[in-house]
C-alpha positions in Angstrom: 6.7 -16.5 21.6 8.7 -14.5 24.3 5.6 -14.6 26.5 4.7 -18.7 26.4 8.1 -19.5 26.9 8.2 -17.5 30.8 5.4 -18.6 31.4 6.2 -21.9 30.6 9.6 -21.6 32.4 7.8 -19.8 35.9 5.0 -23.2 36.0 8.6 -25.3 36.5 9.9 -23.0 38.6 9.1 -24.6 42.5 9.0 -22.0 45.2 8.2 -19.3 43.6 7.1 -16.0 45.3 4.7 -14.4 43.3 2.4 -15.2 39.9 3.0 -14.5 36.9 0.2 -13.2 34.5 0.5 -13.1 31.0 -1.9 -10.2 28.9 -1.6 -9.8 24.7 -2.7 -5.9 24.0 -3.6 -5.6 20.1 -3.6 -3.2 19.0 -5.4 -2.7 15.6 -5.8 0.0 12.8 -9.8 1.0 12.2 -8.6 3.0 8.6 -5.2 5.1 9.4 -7.4 6.3 12.5 -4.8 5.5 15.7 -3.9 1.8 17.9 -7.4 0.7 18.9 -9.2 3.9 17.5 -12.5 3.7 16.0 -12.7 8.1 15.3 -9.4 10.0 16.2 -6.9 9.0 19.4 -8.3 10.3 22.3 -8.7 9.4 26.1 -12.2 7.9 25.1 -11.7 6.6 22.0 -8.2 4.7 22.3 -7.1 1.3 24.5 -10.3 -0.3 24.8 -9.0 -3.4 26.2 -6.0 -2.4 28.8 -9.0 0.4 29.9 -11.8 -2.4 30.5 -9.3 -5.2 31.8 -7.5 -2.1 34.5 -11.2 -1.6 35.7 -12.0 -4.9 36.2 -9.4 -5.8 38.2 -9.4 -2.9 40.6 -13.4 -4.1 40.9 -13.0 -6.8 41.7 -9.1 -5.7 43.9 -6.8 -7.8 41.9 -4.9 -5.1 41.0 -3.5 -4.0 44.4 -1.4 -7.7 43.7 0.1 -6.0 41.0 3.7 -5.5 41.8 4.4 -5.0 38.1 3.1 -4.4 34.8 5.9 -4.6 32.1 5.0 -3.4 28.6 7.0 -5.1 25.8 6.1 -2.8 22.8 8.4 -2.4 19.8 10.9 -5.0 20.1 12.7 -5.8 17.4 14.5 -4.2 15.6 18.3 -3.9 14.3 19.3 -1.3 16.8 17.1 -0.9 19.7 17.6 0.4 22.8 15.8 0.9 26.4 15.4 3.5 28.6 13.9 3.8 31.8 10.5 5.5 31.4 9.9 6.3 35.2 12.3 7.0 38.6 9.5 4.3 39.7 10.8 1.4 38.3 13.9 2.9 37.6 15.1 0.1 39.5 13.8 -2.5 37.6 14.9 -0.9 34.7 18.5 -1.3 36.4 17.8 -4.6 36.7 17.6 -5.4 33.1 21.1 -3.4 32.8 22.6 -5.2 34.7 21.1 -8.5 33.8 22.5 -8.0 30.4 26.2 -7.4 31.1 26.2 -10.7 33.2 24.8 -12.5 30.4 27.0 -10.3 28.0 30.4 -11.2 30.4 29.2 -15.0 29.9 29.0 -14.6 26.4 25.3 -15.4 26.3 24.0 -12.4 23.8 24.3 -12.1 19.9 24.6 -8.3 19.1 27.4 -6.7 20.4 25.6 -3.2 21.0 24.4 -3.2 24.0 20.2 -2.3 24.9 19.4 -1.5 28.2 21.0 1.1 28.6 21.3 3.4 32.9 19.3 6.3 31.4 16.1 7.7 31.7 13.9 8.7 28.8 10.1 10.2 29.4 8.6 8.9 27.2 5.3 10.6 28.4 3.1 8.4 25.9 -0.4 6.8 26.2 -0.5 3.3 25.3 -2.0 0.4 27.9 -0.3 1.0 30.1 -1.3 4.1 31.2 -5.0 2.6 33.2 -3.1 0.8 35.1 -0.1 3.4 35.6 -2.9 6.0 36.8 -4.6 3.4 39.4 -1.3 3.1 40.7 0.9 0.0 39.5 4.1 0.7 38.9 5.0 -0.1 34.9 8.1 -1.0 33.1 8.3 0.5 29.8 10.3 -2.0 27.7 9.8 0.5 24.7 13.0 1.7 21.8 14.1 5.0 22.5 14.2 6.5 19.9 11.2 4.9 18.4 12.2 2.6 15.0 12.5 4.8 12.2 10.0 2.6 10.0 7.3 2.3 12.8 4.0 2.8 11.0 5.8 3.7 7.6 5.2 0.8 4.6 8.3 0.0 5.7 7.0 -1.7 8.9 7.3 -4.9 7.7 8.8 -9.0 9.2 11.7 -7.6 6.9 12.9 -5.5 9.3 12.9 -7.6 12.1 16.4 -8.5 13.5 16.2 -11.9 15.2 19.5 -11.8 16.7 18.5 -8.3 18.9 14.8 -10.5 19.5 16.4 -13.1 21.0 19.4 -11.1 23.2 16.1 -9.4 24.5 14.4 -12.0 25.2 17.2 -13.7 26.8 17.3 -10.7 29.1 13.5 -10.3 29.9 13.1 -14.4 30.8 16.5 -13.9 33.4 14.6 -10.7 34.7 11.2 -12.7 34.7 12.7 -15.4 36.4 14.9 -13.6 39.4 11.9 -11.2 39.9 9.2 -14.1 40.6 12.1 -16.3 42.9 
């Protein structure tokens, strides 16, 4: 819903400089073997949708027009904190840090703990950003560090979602994206 709200806001914004494309990658578990893997997670048995799209956009020339690919993942647990994940995209991450500080100062956020920290943590993980990043696209990972303790456990249910955290991340990202496309 966050991505759809961002799309609607950006479509209404006049004088926007850049288009905003929203892509939904789905992770499906096959027999517990891993996200989007039919057998065992590997470079060739994973990331089918993102590998296909990155190749398709590279072939059509659309890939060169992407200024920034933002991956949102594992958002919603109470106490989540987000670090920068690359020196190349650190200015974008720091923009999220500044956006959060501004919104906190204005009293527009619900949680008291900072979400976006001015730290860099190189996760080195493979995810849907990898096929794009391998082709030179700047990727900003908005993934909590460390991963939530409930991730991929039987306790990983909607009961652990912290709606104030989700709302704050949504507000920060909405402000960030609106400034980015203006």
